[in-house]
N, C-alpha and C positions, 0 to 999 in steps of 0.2 A: 451439311453442318460440319464444321471442323472439330476434330478431337485434339486433345493435348492436355498438358498439365495445368493450363491456366485456370479452369473452373475450381480447382481444389486448393488454391492458395489462400492467403489472408485476405480479409475483406478490406475494401477501400479503393481509392483512385490509383490506377496503375502508374508506377514510376517508369523511368526510361528503360530499366532492365526488363521489366514486365512487357513493355511494348516491343522490345527487341525479341523476346520469346514469342510473342503473338505473331510477329512478322515471320519468324523462322517456322512457326507452326502453320503458316498459311491462313491465319485468322485475319491478318491485314496484308493486303497485296497492293501493288501499284503497277501501272502499265509499263513503266520504264524502270522499275525498281526504285526504292526510296533514295532520295538525294541526301547529301551531307547536311546535317543540321535539322532535318525534318523531325527527328525525335528530340523533344524537349524534356526538361526534368519530370513533368507530369502530364504531357500532352503530345499530340502528333500534329504537325502542320499538314494541312491538306493542300493539294495542288490542282490548279485548273488543267483540264484536258484541252483537246483541240476543238471540240464541238460546243457551240453555244447557240441558244435560240432567243430571239427577242419575242416576248410573249405578250398577249393582250392584257393579262392580269396575273397577279400572284395566285398561287393555288396549292392545295394539298391533293395528292392523287386519290386518297381514300383507300379503304381496306381492299377494294376489289380491283384496283387499277395500278399499273406501273406508270412511272413518270412519262415514259415515251408513249404510252397509250393516250395520255392526256395531251401531249404535244401534237400527236397525229390527229386528235379529234377536232382541231381547229383553233386551239389556243396559240400555237406557234405562228408568228407573223413571217419571220424569215430566219434562216440559219446563218451563223457566222463561223468563220474558220479563224481560230486563235493562233495558228502555227506561227505566223509572223507578226502577231499583235493585232488588236482591234480596239476600237473606241466603244465604250459603253456610256451612252448618253444619260445625263442627269434627267430624272423624271420618268425614266423607262425601267421596265422590269425584264430581266434576263434569267435564263436557266442555263447553267453550264455543267456538263458532265465532268466530274472530277476523275483524276487518274487513279485514285484509290478505290478499293472495294473491300467489303467486309464479309467474313464467314464466322460469325460470333458463336461460341459454344453456349449452351444453356447456363444461365447464371451470370453472364457477362453482358452488361449494358454499355451504351455509348451515348455521349452528349457532346454537342458542338457549340461553338460560339465564334463570333468574328475575332480576328486578331486585334490587338490594341491599336496598331497603326491603321487598320481598316476603319474602326469606329471613329478615330480622330479626324478622318476626312469625310465623315458622314456618309459612308457607304453601308447600306443595310444588307447584310448577308445572313442567310439562314440555310441550314442543312435540310435537304429533302431526300427521302428514300422511297423506293417502290412500296406501294401499299401503306404509305405513311398517313397517319391521322393526326400527327403533331409535328411541328417544326422542331428541329434541333435534337430530337430524341430518337435513338435507335434501340429497338427492343432486343432482348436476349434472343439468341437463335437466328437473328437476321442474316441472310446470305444474299448479297446482291450489290448493285452499284450505288454510288453516292452522287448527289447533285447539289450544287449551290444555287440558291435563288439570290440574285444580286440586283439591288436597286440603288444606284447612286442618287443621293438626295440633293446635294449642293454642288459638287464638282463632277464634271465628266471625267472618266478615268481611262487610261490606256492599260490594257492587260494583255497577257500572252500565255501560251502553254507554260505551265510550271509556276505561274504567279501564285502566291500564297495569301489568301484572304481570310481563311478561317482555320480553326483548329479543333481537334477531337480529343476527348478524354474517354478512356475505357475505365469501367469500375465494376467491382464485384460486390454485390450486396449494397446495403444502405449505410453510409458512414457519416451522415451529417451530424455535427456536434450540437447538442441541445444547449439551451441558455445556461443551465447550471454548469455544464462542462466548459462553456465559453468563459464564464465568469472565473472559474478556477484557472483556466489557461491565461486569462488576463492578469491574474495575480502572480502567476508563476513566470510568464513569458512576456508580459507587456505587449499584447497584441496591438494596442492603440495608445498613442500619446499625443499631447499637444492640442487636444480638444476636450470634449466632454464624453466620458465613458458612458455609453448608452447601449445596453444589451437587451433586446426585446425581439424575439423572432429572428435572431441574428445580431450582428454588430451594426448599429446605426451610424451613419456618417453625415456630417454637416458641411455646408459650403463656407469657404473663406472669401469674404469680400473686404478684408481689412488690409492695412499696410504691412501685415505680416508677410505678405507675398511681394511687397514692394509697391510701386505706384500702379502697376498693371495687375489687375486681379482676374482678367479673363480676355477672351477673344470672341468676336462675332464674325461669322463667315461673310465674305463679300460675294456678290453675285456677278455673273457674266465675266468670269475669269478664264484662264487657260486650263489646259488638261493637267491632270496629275498622273504621271507614270508611276504605277504602284511599286515598281521594282527599283526605282532610282532613289538613292538616299542623299539628303542634304543638298539638293540641287535647286530648290524653289525658294524664291524670295517671299518670306512671310508677309511682307507689307502689301504685296499684290493680291493676297488671298484672304487676309484677316484684318479686321478693324480692332485695335486694342481697346479694352474697357478699363478705365482708370478707377481708382478707389472712389466709390460714390459718397458724397458728403452726407446723403440721406441715410446711409447704411443699407440701402437696398438697390436692386436693379429691377427693371420690368422686362420679363421675357416676352418678346413679341411672337404672335402666332406664326408657326411654320418657319421660324428662324433657328439657326444652329449656333451653339455656343460651346466654347471650351472653358471650363472652370476647374477649380481644384478643391479638394477636401481640406477642412481645417485640421483634421487629424492626420498624424503620421502612422502608417501601417507597418506592421512586422508580420510576415507569414512564416511561422517556424518551419524548420526543414522537414518535419513529419506531417505537415498539414498542407492542404491546398484550399483556395477560397474562390468564390464566385459571387459577383455582384448581381443581385436580382435586377433584370433589365427593365421591368415595368412594375411599379408599386403604386397603384392609383391612390392609396391612402395618403401618400406623401405630397401630392400636389398635381396640378394640371400640366405636367410635363413628363417627358421620358428622360431617364438618366442612364448613361453608360450602356452603349451598344456592345462593348467588348467586355465580357464578364469574368474571364479566367485570370486568377492571380497564382503564379507558380510558387512552390515552396522556395523559401530564401528571399522572396521579394521584400525589400526594406530591412532585412535582418542586419545589414552592415551599419546603416545609419538612420533607418526609418525613411519611408517614401510616402508621399501623399498619393491619394487616388485622383487621377485626372478624370473629370466628369464631362462626359459628352452629352450635352443637354439640348433637347429640342422641345420647343413650346407646342402646345396643342392649339385648339381653336380660339381660345380667348387669351388676352394678355394676362400675365400672372406675375404678382409681386414676389420677389425672392429676397429674403432678408439675410444679412450676415448671420451665420450660426444656425440657419434653418436646416432641419433634417431633410436630406435629399436622396439618400440611398441606403440600401441594406446589404450587408455582406454576410454570406453563409460560409462556414468552414467545414471541410471534410477531411477525414482521416485518409492517409496514404497507406498503401500496402507495406511500405517500408520507407526508410530515409534514403533519398536519392544520393548517388555518389557525387553528383555535380549539381548542386542547387542553382537557382537563378542567381546570376551575378558573379559566379565563380567559374570562369572559363567557358561559359556559354554566351551566345549572343543575347545581350541584356541591354536593350536600348534605353530602358526607362528606370534602371536602378538608381535610387537616390533622387528621384525626380521631385520637383515642386510643381509649378505650372509649366506645362510643356506641350508644344504642338507635336504632330506626328514626325516620324523620322525623315519624311520627305522634304522638310523645310530646314534650310541652313541657318 
């Protein structure tokens, strides 16, 4: 277990300077050293290593096992080398060893989520650790490797060593804002506008199916299309991969089972520079669908002009009617340890600042 100044600082989600200290203290390491841009305002991009395995099923190793123990027990079907790139096929499950590893001190936890661009192409990515009993969560004191469980659901993808599909947040203590605090911050900072303010167990968001977005209110993914190279920006023709959804005369759309949709929130969000936010990925009380694979919102998101939340929606087993203005997601806010020097949208790579309805960065 690594020692250092990190456990004794202020509570909250680590900002970039905290992450840099953690790297210097050896609490976060990478096989080839961290690359430029990996440290974001309040998160760390994780990178794929060279070794991947196609596996029979998704799994958690359990308290008594390492990930490689499970792979060697018959779950791995074959091994892939990502050095020069490899295709991960839709409908299959893969485990990839990441280049990063952790040596967390007592009192510092970590949580992961897919990057926004990963969720928008319907690639399901979850962090797995040795002896892990829950996805995406790394307990304090953990020392060991990190793995990504990757399941492309709609498009087959081309990845390689260094590809960035998910991201990690470190945090000290519990800093989630309760509803009363959120209401006070709504009054002082205007966390949400353009929709209905609804704070209950976090900030509730609704879907926009109106002409407020223009004639196109969403996209439905097409089947049997080409590869998506996750590292290439703006090179794909959206018409080949997506079917536009126009404003429905009825005021609703029907989500078909096991289909993938890109929609947008009615509300415009502002994440103040001293806060971070996360969208709850599964909230069964809101309907028979899953919303938002990529859950992290950085400090500064939407501060300049307000940005909508893009909703990555997948239907479950039965058709489901989705009305304009229906509540579809829940956002929780967390305190940061400090205000980052460079928030989202100010000099960092910010593909989705000021967004409305927008596909992933891979599409031109």
